[in-house]
C-alpha positions in Angstrom: 17.6 7.0 19.4 20.4 9.6 19.5 23.0 7.9 17.5 24.5 9.4 14.5 25.6 7.5 11.5 25.9 7.8 7.7 24.2 5.6 5.2 23.7 5.2 1.5 20.2 4.3 0.0 20.6 2.1 -3.3 17.7 1.1 -5.4 15.9 3.6 -3.3 12.5 3.5 -4.9 10.1 5.9 -3.0 12.2 5.9 0.2 11.2 3.1 2.6 14.7 2.5 3.8 15.2 6.3 4.2 12.3 6.9 6.5 13.5 3.9 8.5 17.2 4.9 8.8 16.4 8.6 9.2 14.0 7.9 12.2 16.8 6.2 14.2 19.5 8.8 13.6 20.8 8.1 10.2 22.1 10.9 7.7 21.7 9.7 4.0 24.9 11.0 2.1 24.0 9.2 -1.2 21.1 7.7 -3.1 20.5 5.9 -6.4 17.4 5.1 -8.3 16.7 4.5 -11.9 12.9 5.3 -12.2 12.3 8.7 -12.8 8.7 8.6 -11.2 10.2 7.2 -8.0 12.8 9.8 -8.1 10.3 12.5 -8.2 8.3 11.0 -5.2 11.6 10.8 -3.4 12.4 14.5 -4.1 9.0 15.5 -3.0 9.3 13.8 0.5 13.1 14.2 1.2 14.2 17.1 -0.9 16.7 15.1 -2.4 16.9 13.9 -6.0 18.3 10.4 -6.1 21.3 9.7 -8.5 20.5 7.7 -11.6 21.7 4.3 -13.1 23.8 2.5 -10.4 25.8 0.7 -13.3 27.1 4.3 -14.4 27.9 5.6 -11.0 31.6 5.9 -10.0 31.9 4.3 -6.5 34.8 6.7 -5.8 32.6 9.6 -5.8 30.4 8.5 -3.1 31.1 10.0 0.3 32.2 7.6 3.3 29.4 6.0 5.1 28.7 3.4 7.8 25.9 1.2 6.3 24.9 0.5 2.9 21.2 -0.2 2.4 19.7 -1.8 -0.7 16.5 -3.6 -1.6 18.2 -4.8 -4.8 16.5 -6.5 -7.7 16.8 -10.2 -8.0 18.3 -10.0 -11.6 19.4 -13.4 -12.9 23.1 -14.0 -12.4 25.2 -14.8 -15.3 27.5 -17.6 -14.3 26.4 -18.1 -10.6 27.0 -21.4 -8.9 30.7 -21.8 -9.8 31.8 -20.5 -6.2 33.7 -17.6 -7.8 32.2 -15.2 -5.2 32.7 -11.6 -6.3 33.6 -12.5 -9.9 30.3 -14.6 -10.0 28.2 -11.4 -9.8 29.5 -9.8 -13.0 26.8 -8.8 -15.3 24.3 -8.3 -12.4 23.3 -5.4 -10.4 24.5 -7.2 -7.3 28.0 -6.6 -9.0 27.5 -2.8 -8.6 26.7 -3.3 -4.9 29.8 -5.4 -4.5 32.1 -2.8 -6.1 30.9 -0.1 -3.9 31.4 -2.3 -0.9 34.9 -3.2 -2.2 35.9 0.4 -2.6 34.3 2.0 0.6 34.4 -0.9 3.1 31.2 0.3 5.2 30.8 -1.3 8.5 27.5 -2.8 7.8 25.6 -4.0 4.6 21.7 -4.3 4.9 20.1 -6.1 2.1 16.3 -7.0 1.5 14.8 -9.1 -1.1 11.9 -11.6 -1.6 12.1 -14.7 0.5 12.2 -17.0 -2.8 15.8 -15.5 -3.3 17.0 -18.2 -1.2 15.7 -21.0 -3.5 16.3 -19.2 -6.8 18.3 -21.2 -9.3 18.3 -24.2 -6.8 20.0 -22.0 -4.2 23.1 -21.1 -6.5 22.1 -17.4 -6.6 22.0 -17.1 -2.9 25.0 -19.0 -2.6 26.9 -16.7 -4.7 25.5 -13.6 -2.8 27.0 -15.1 0.4 30.3 -16.2 -1.1 30.6 -12.7 -2.6 30.3 -10.8 0.7 32.4 -13.4 2.4 34.9 -12.9 -0.2 34.8 -8.9 0.6 35.7 -9.7 4.3 32.2 -9.7 5.6 30.5 -12.1 8.3 27.0 -12.7 7.0 23.7 -13.4 8.7 20.5 -13.9 7.1 16.7 -14.6 8.0 13.2 -14.4 6.6 11.3 -11.9 8.5 7.5 -11.2 8.3 6.2 -7.7 8.5 3.2 -8.8 10.7 5.7 -9.3 13.5 6.5 -5.6 13.5 3.2 -3.9 14.0 2.2 -3.9 10.5 -1.3 -5.5 9.4 0.1 -7.3 6.6 1.9 -10.7 6.1 5.0 -10.0 4.1 7.8 -12.1 4.2 11.4 -11.1 3.0 14.8 -12.2 3.3 17.0 -9.9 5.3 20.8 -10.2 4.8 23.2 -8.3 7.3 26.8 -8.3 6.4 29.2 -6.8 9.1 33.1 -6.3 9.4 32.8 -7.0 13.1 31.0 -9.7 15.0 28.3 -11.5 13.3 24.9 -9.9 13.4 22.5 -11.9 15.8 18.8 -11.8 14.5 17.6 -12.9 18.0 18.4 -9.2 19.1 15.7 -7.8 16.6 12.6 -6.8 18.6 9.2 -7.8 17.4 5.8 -6.4 18.4 2.3 -7.6 19.0 0.2 -7.9 15.7 -2.3 -5.4 14.7 -5.4 -6.1 12.3 -6.6 -4.6 9.1 -9.5 -3.0 11.1 -7.0 -1.1 13.2 -5.5 1.0 10.2 -8.6 1.5 8.2 -9.4 5.3 7.2 -12.4 6.7 9.0 -13.7 8.5 6.0 -13.1 8.6 2.2 -14.6 7.9 -1.2 -14.9 4.0 -0.6 -15.6 1.6 -3.2 -18.3 -0.8 -1.9 -19.5 -4.1 -3.6 -23.2 -4.8 -3.9 -24.5 -8.0 -2.3 -24.8 -9.6 -5.7 -21.2 -9.0 -6.6 -19.6 -11.3 -3.8 -20.1 -14.5 -1.7 -19.1 -14.7 2.0 -18.6 -18.4 2.8 -20.2 -20.1 5.6 -18.8 -19.1 9.3 -18.0 -22.8 9.9 -15.6 -22.8 7.0 -13.8 -19.5 8.0 -10.5 -20.1 9.7 -7.7 -17.9 10.9 -4.6 -18.9 8.9 -1.3 -19.4 10.7 -0.1 -16.2 9.0 -3.1 -14.3 10.5 -5.0 -13.9 7.4 -8.9 -14.7 7.5 -10.0 -15.6 3.9 -13.8 -15.3 4.0 -15.1 -14.8 0.5 -14.8 -14.0 -3.2 -16.2 -11.7 -5.8 -18.7 -13.4 -8.1 -16.5 -13.1 -11.2 -16.5 -15.3 -14.3 -14.7 -18.7 -13.9 -12.0 -20.3 -15.9 -13.5 -22.5 -18.8 -10.3 -24.2 -20.1 -8.0 -26.6 -18.4 -10.3 -27.0 -15.2 -11.5 -30.4 -14.0 -15.4 -30.8 -14.2 -17.3 -29.4 -11.1 -14.3 -27.5 -9.8 -14.8 -24.3 -12.0 -15.8 -22.2 -9.2 -12.4 -22.6 -7.5 -10.8 -20.5 -10.2 -12.7 -17.5 -8.5 -10.7 -18.3 -5.2 -7.4 -19.0 -7.1 -7.3 -15.4 -8.5 -6.0 -13.1 -5.6 -7.9 -10.0 -6.9 -11.1 -12.1 -6.2 -10.4 -13.0 -2.6 -12.0 -11.1 0.2 -10.4 -11.0 3.7 -11.9 -10.2 7.0 -10.8 -7.0 8.7 -10.4 -8.8 11.9 -7.3 -10.4 10.5 -4.1 -9.7 8.5 -3.9 -8.7 5.0 -1.9 -10.7 2.3 1.2 -9.5 0.7 0.7 -6.2 -1.3 2.2 -7.6 -4.7 4.6 -5.6 -6.7 2.8 -5.5 -10.1 -0.7 -4.4 -9.0 -1.8 -1.2 -10.6 -5.5 -1.2 -9.8 -5.5 -1.7 -6.0 -8.0 -4.8 -6.2 -7.7 -5.6 -2.4 -11.1 -6.5 -1.0 -11.9 -6.5 2.8 -15.1 -7.5 4.6 -16.4 -6.0 7.9 -18.6 -8.5 9.7 -19.9 -6.0 12.0 -21.2 -3.8 9.1 -21.7 -6.8 6.6 -20.0 -4.8 3.8 -17.4 -5.5 1.3 -15.1 -2.6 0.0 -11.7 -2.0 -1.7 -9.0 -1.0 0.4 -8.0 2.7 -0.3 -4.6 3.8 -1.7 -3.9 5.4 1.6 -4.6 2.4 3.4 -2.2 0.4 1.3 0.6 2.8 2.2 -0.3 2.3 5.9 0.1 -1.5 5.5 3.7 -0.7 4.5 4.3 1.6 7.4 4.5 4.9 5.4 3.4 8.1 7.5 0.0 9.9 6.8 1.7 13.0 5.4 3.6 10.8 2.6 3.3 12.6 -0.7 2.3 10.0 -3.3 2.8 9.9 -6.9 -0.1 11.7 -8.5 -0.9 8.7 -10.8 -2.7 6.1 -9.0 -1.6 3.2 -11.0 2.2 4.2 -10.5 1.5 4.8 -6.7 0.2 1.2 -6.4 3.2 -0.1 -8.1 5.5 1.9 -5.9 3.8 0.8 -2.9 4.2 -2.8 -3.7 7.9 -2.4 -4.3 8.7 -0.6 -1.3 10.2 -2.1 2.0 8.0 -2.2 5.1 9.4 0.8 7.1 8.8 -0.4 10.7 10.4 -3.9 10.1 13.5 -2.1 8.7 13.5 0.4 11.6 13.8 -2.3 14.1 16.5 -4.2 12.3 18.4 -0.8 12.1 18.0 -0.3 15.9 19.4 -3.8 16.6 22.3 -3.1 14.0 23.2 0.2 16.2 22.9 -1.9 19.5 25.1 -4.6 18.2 27.8 -2.8 15.8 28.3 0.6 17.2 29.6 2.1 20.4 27.4 5.0 21.0 30.2 7.0 22.4 33.2 6.3 20.1 31.8 4.7 16.9 31.7 7.9 14.8 35.7 8.2 15.3 36.4 4.6 14.3 36.4 3.2 10.7 37.2 -0.6 11.2 39.0 -2.7 8.8 38.0 -6.2 7.6 39.0 -9.3 9.8 39.0 -12.8 8.8 35.8 -14.1 10.7 33.3 -15.1 8.0 30.1 -17.3 8.0 30.6 -20.6 6.3 27.8 -20.9 3.6 26.9 -24.5 3.4 24.2 -25.0 0.9 
């Protein structure tokens, strides 16, 4: 797309938002990240060293921009639920997003978080977020999207919030694509870590089903079982309940890459070859949509953590395209900086 717009990248991590926004014509004019290792990875890939702790950044020094991007942490809200809107967020990192919005008045705010945010604290946290954005003059739309609908072989549901000063964002305009499978993204060569036949069990074919999300759970590693707090004759189920023990067929979708995994214990089964191996670190990054030439952290444990904390690039890219289509006039929008209006989404929780 040949559109040009300016954006800022808050809680930038290793640059998932930046890859997506740059690919559709965006120019990053400011970034912020507190983790030094993430900042170094960001620097290697973009030649730009992010600013540090957002709580210590003066919003007045940030250049003007059109879109604010943030995959913000779901930090507990101090007094949320009292319907105080912007005031309710004090003491949280979301407050820092709000104070930047209040001063800079970007045309669009694009936020990403785990889907359970909508239920956190019986919905009061999410209510506070919506009320805060409404109180700052924004129309708010939100929807839970799954990365598997954007050409990524991973089922990863995230809540996406789009707040706009102009007409309310319509998620129906966001274009999805046909799903791909794990086998479509596998490395052809590499130092693969295979399991021996004695180390795993593949369940009988008649019990293998494709789950609604596209996952095909087909076996488990023969690890030790829990001994305490388990009903008699169900000990074997503890192997299945532990995510690092589960094995998924490459003919399906991969489950969500978690944010706290440092060992990359993701096991896949190839029915054609009748083998089980671990996903490579490179394959994990492919499941997030990172390009082949992405420069990863040299420490594997940190690289796995950074991958699990990133945003899915193809999904953000399609959202960004839709934002451009809906919110910007391709001929005139660079010359216009809108002011807030009174149209808001009423949040009825």
